[in-house]
N, C-alpha and C positions, 0 to 999 in steps of 0.2 A: 127309687133312691134319690134322695136330695142332691143339688148341685155340690154341696159341701162334701157329702159323703162320697161323692165322686172323684173330687180332688184327693180326699185322703186315700181313696183306694188305689188311685193312680199313683199317688206317692209312695205307698206300700209296695206295689209291684215293681216299680223302677228302684226303690231302696233296695229291694231283694236282690236285684239284678247287678248291683254296684260291685265292682271287682275288687273295689278297696274298702268295703264295708267294715268298720271298726269291730272288734270283737264284742259280745255283749258284757256288759257290766256285772259284775258278782258283788253285791252288796251283803257282807256278812257281818253278824254281831259276835264278837268273841263271847266266850263263855264268862269272862271276867266282867264284861258290861251286863250281861244277863242277870249276874247274881248280885242283888242290890243288898247292901247291908241294912241292918235295922234303922240306922240314922237316916238313909237315903229313902227309906220307905215312909218315914214321918216327915220328911221334908216336904215344905209347901211346893206347888207345881212351879210358881213364879220364881222361887229362888233356884229350883233345881234348873229351871230354862236359862236363867241368868248365868249360872256357872258353866254352861255349854256354849253361850254365845260369847264371841269375841269380835274386835274390830275387824272389817274387810273380810268378813265370812261371805256375805253376799255380793255379787259383782254384776252390774248391769252396764249396758253399752248402748248408745242411741242418740237420738236426736234432740238436744236440749233447747227448750224454749221458754221464754219469759212469758208467762201468762199475765195479761193486763185486763182485769176485770172492771166494769164501770156500767152503772145504770145511766143509759142514753135515752134521748128522744126520738120521736119517729121523723123528725127533719135530718137527723144525723143519719138514720139508716137510709133514708131516701137519697141523701147526698152521695151515698157510696154505692147505690143499688143493692141494699143488703135485705134479705127476708128476716122477719122475727126469729124463725125457728129454722136455722141452717148452719151448714159448715163447708168453707171453701177456701181454697188457696189464694192467697193475695195475688192481685194483677198489678199492672202498671198505675191502673186508676186508684188503687188503694195504698199507694206508697205514703201519702200524706196522712193516711188515717191514724196511724200509731201515735205521731206526735200530736194531733189535733185532739186525740181521745184525751192524752195525759195533760194537755194545757186546758181543755174545756170542761172536763169533768173530774169528779173525785175518783180515783182508781185506787185498786189493790193490786198487789204484786205477787205472784206465786212462781215458784221453781217448777217448770211443766214439761211437757212432752211425755209421750207413752211409757217409755222405759224409766225415766227419771221419776213419774208419778209413781210408778209400781214400786220402784225403791224407796221412795219417801214414805209411801203409805205402810211398806214393810218395817221401816224404822220406827213409824209411829205406834204400830201395833207392838213393837218389841220395847219401845221405852228405853230401856238401859240394857246394855252399856250403849253409849252413843257409837255413831259412825260404824255400825254393823254393816252398812250398805255402802259400796263404792260404786261411782258413776263416773263413766268416760264418755265425752262428746265434744263438739266443737262450737266454740263462741267467737264472739268478735271483741275487739280490745276497744270498748265503747262504754257508754253510760249504762246502757241494758245489761251489757256483761257483767259490771260490777254489781249491780242490783241482783242479778241473778246468782252470782256467787255469794252474796250476802244471804240471799233467801235459802238457798241449798244449805249453807252453814246454820242457818236458824232451824231447819229441820233436821239438823243432826246427821246428814248425809256426807260422806267424804266425797265431793265432787272435784275430780282432776281433770280440768277441762284443757283441751288444746286450743289455744288462743292465736288467732290469726288477724291480720288487718286488711285482708282482701274483701270481706263481707261482714255485714253487720251482724249483730247477734240475732238468732232468731226469735220472732215473737208470735203471740197468738192473743188477738184481740177479742175479747169476750163482751160482746155488747148486748147488755141485758136490758130488756123493756118491761116496764111494770113499775110500781112503787117501791118494790123491795127486791133484793137479790134472791130472796126465798119465798115461795108462795106460802100462804098460810097452812096449807094441807100438809100432815105430818103423821107418821105411824110409827109407833113403838114396835120394834121387831122381836126383842129378846132382851130379858133381864137376867143378870147373872151377879150374885153377891151385892145387890143394890146397884149395880152399874147397868145402865140400859142403853141399848143400841136403838138409835132413832133416825129414821130415813126422812129428810127434808126434801120435797119436791121443789126444784128450781123453777124460776119464772123462766119464760121463754128467752132464748139468747141466741145471738148470731155470732159464730166463730169464724175469725178470718185469720188464717195462719200465713206466716212469711217465714219460710224454712231459712233463707239465707245462709248464714255460717254453718248451720246445722249439716248442711250438705257437703261440707269441705273438710271432714275429718279425713286424715291421712295417717294410715298404718305406720309407715317408716318415721314420720315426724312426732308420734306420740306413743302408740302401743308398743312399738320395738324398743323404747327407751329402757334401760334397765331399771330405773326407779319405778316405772309404771308397770312394768312386766312383772316386778316382784309383787305388786298387788293382785295381779291376776293369779298368780301362783299360789297366793294367801288364801283365795277364796276356796269355798267348797261347793258352793251353788252359783250358777250363772243364768242370767235372764237378759234375753233381748229381744225386742219387739221386731217384727217382720219389716216394718217401715225402713230399718237400717240395711236391709238387703239392697236398697237403692243407692246406698251412700258408699259403704265399703265391705263387700264381699269377702276381701282379703283378711280383713279384721276378724270377722265373725268366725272364719274359718279356722284362724289361728288360735282362738279361744276355745272353739268347740273341739279341736284336735287335742288340745292339752286337757280338756275335761274328759274326754274319752280314754286317752293315755294314761290318766291318773286316778280313773274311777271315780269321777266326781259328777255332780248331777248338772246336766245342760238343758234349760228350758227355753222354748221359743214361743212366740205368738204369731199366728197368720196375719193378725192385725187389720187387713181389709181385703175386698175380693180382688182389687187390682194387683195385689201381691201375686196371686196364683195366675192371674189372667195375664200379665205382662212381664213377670219376674220369675216365672216359674223354675227355668233354668238354674238362677242363683239359689232358690228355694231348695231345688232338688240336690244340690251340691252340699247342702248343709244338713239336709233330712237324715242322713244315716248317722250322724251324731246327736240327734235330738233324743232326751229322754222323756221329755214332758213337752206335748204340743197343745197350745191353747188355741181355740178357734170359737168365734160367736157367729150366731146365726144372724143374717141380714135381710 
């Protein structure tokens, strides 16, 4: 039995023992939905999907980061003690890195962070209608915060950030080495209706994350507000990465309990081994409400 399976087994046993375990959800299709009209049978899949989707159907909550991508040289990596292929949390010695990256190199900005990325990709796959995905998280009142809001809007994600001025907006520097951000090697995975999915293999990159404001989300200052909670109620599917267990357990539980009580789908990602190692108690409080649990081998 692998370490991952041991964790899942432990979670399953403790979940079964929970005294306040929510009732199992019963998802049923009415006879009316099962009976398709002749028009519906001939309707294209894309058109059918579009009629079933609506704004704010998918809800995500997590740590928003502004991804800053740039092709850098070896001297830049050496200056900040970075390895070509690595990912670390920023320390004091990395504080000046982000501004220098922007001033010295040509950069690209993207709305990032584990949960926000997932919501963004879901919206990209859906295409229309826009704003199917809603995202909550905390940012700073600064220039990076403004850029992050702009990039989320460009991705057609309905991002409703909690903005505060105690900490700056979280950032993740992607320091790419090589002549180009993408390696030449690529592989066509699948083609459907003349549309092909192509995987591009990225060049080596060193990731430096500064969570900053992402750690400052406050349930009572944002999630509990009537206009924000209405968006939570409007959703049918919920997705939260395990990283957010270190920030606001009470916010996760409020959303999870709502999903359970209203027979909606609640999904979570373990995200990283340290979540199970050091935040197991938080994870176990949420576990009874999870319908779909994602986990990757490490």
